[in-house]
C-alpha positions, -999 to +999 in steps of 0.1 A: +000+000+000+013+035-008+005+071+002-008+078-033-032+052-046-035+036-071+001+026-072+020-006-076+057-008-067+077-039-059+111-041-043+131-073-048+162-086-031+175-097+002+171-076+033+198-082+059+194-081+097+219-056+108+217-067+144+244-093+141+243-101+178+205-107+177+200-076+199+166-065+187+149-031+191+118-021+210+089-005+192+057+007+207+020+005+197-013+012+215-007-018+238+029-009+249+063-020+238+072-051+217+105-065+205+114-062+168+142-068+143+151-045+115+161-058+081+177-034+056+178-035+018+201-007+005+205+003-031+221+033-048+187+050-052+170+041-020+170+023+014+142+001+026+140-009+063+116-035+075+110-036+113+094-070+120+079-078+154+096-108+170+062-127+171+058-118+133+024-100+140+034-064+131+056-046+105+068-011+101+084+001+068+111+028+066+119+042+031+146+067+023+149+080-013+187+086-018+187+101-053+168+132-064+143+114-086+107+121-077+081+094-077+043+093-071+046+058-056+062+062-022+054+034+004+035+042+036+062+045+063+064+046+101+029+032+104+023-001+122+008-027+098-008-059+111+003-091+094-027-108+076-010-140+063 
């Protein structure tokens, strides 16, 4: 899902867990804090971060556009999404 609908963008590749010592992060939602791990996919043009709850129930996306190209298809970021599958 993106900020500007309709829009269809896919990002392919391997996102790496940068917490090599398995030291996760703590995120918060309306029910309090929960542990999560962040996986990073970095390219020349952009960086995508996926913060996945340890129990796999919630996801937050971080997206940073590194080049100056504009797009109408930016992903929704910093919003907690519930896993449906």
